[in-house]
C-alpha atoms as one frame of an Amber mdcrd trajectory, in Angstrom:
protein
 118.511 118.299 114.685 119.035 118.688 110.966 116.399 120.413 108.888 115.250
 118.222 105.982 116.290 119.750 102.669 115.337 117.366  99.869 111.866 116.074
  99.112 112.934 112.582 100.217 114.301 113.909 103.527 111.044 115.780 104.152
 108.967 112.683 103.357 111.098 110.612 105.739 110.683 113.239 108.483 106.899
 113.167 108.058 106.927 109.358 108.195 108.972 109.481 111.406 106.547 111.952
 112.982 103.499 109.961 111.869 104.690 106.519 112.955 101.724 106.317 115.346
  98.517 105.182 113.568  96.381 107.890 115.177  98.755 110.621 114.073  99.040
 109.150 110.564  95.243 108.937 110.187  94.801 112.534 111.322  97.531 113.834
 109.020  96.264 111.823 106.039  92.755 113.176 106.589  94.074 116.724 106.820
  96.188 116.286 103.674  93.272 114.783 101.724  91.351 118.007 102.271  93.787
 119.663  99.849  92.415 119.388  96.290  95.871 119.057  94.704  96.835 116.308
  97.171  93.641 114.372  96.428  94.306 114.711  92.707  97.815 113.274  93.056
  96.747 110.546  95.509  94.010 109.441  93.109  96.735 108.708  90.570  98.329
 106.116  92.860  96.651 102.802  92.027  97.510 101.168  95.363  96.359 104.127
  97.473  93.142 104.424  95.464  92.450 100.688  95.758  92.997 100.668  99.541
  90.848 103.763 100.009  88.039 102.292  97.909  88.278  99.001  99.848  88.038
 100.797 103.190  85.129 102.887 101.910  83.299  99.748 100.752  83.984  98.003
 104.068  82.499 100.946 105.972  79.439 100.913 103.718  78.976  97.155 104.205
  79.353  97.514 107.969  76.684 100.221 108.101  74.401  98.260 105.785  74.758
  94.914 107.568  75.533  95.069 111.287  77.746  92.210 112.420  79.508  91.914
 109.071  83.071  90.618 109.288  85.565  93.411 108.990  88.609  93.273 106.765
  92.081  93.999 108.057  91.954  97.503 106.544  88.757  98.358 108.405  89.899
  96.801 111.686  93.126  98.800 111.580  91.247 101.998 110.776  88.836 101.485
 113.642  91.684 100.897 116.076  92.930 104.390 115.221  89.780 106.071 116.457
C-alpha cells in the first residue's frame, strides 16, 4: 500500500476510507470541531448552503412534526 504524498492523494485516500455515509458523517463532524476547518468550510458556498439547508430542515422538523423531509435531511437521518 502506497502512502499518500500530495494533498490530492491524501484527500482521495480520505474519500476512499469515508465512502460509507456513517463514516463520512462521523469524520465530517469530527473535522468541523476544528476552528480552522470550520473557517475554511464556511468559505465554500456549496458546503455552506447545504449545511444551512440541513440545519433549517432539522429546525422545521422539530417545529412541525410530520413535515416532509428534503433529500438532504432524509440522507442525514439514514446515517444515524
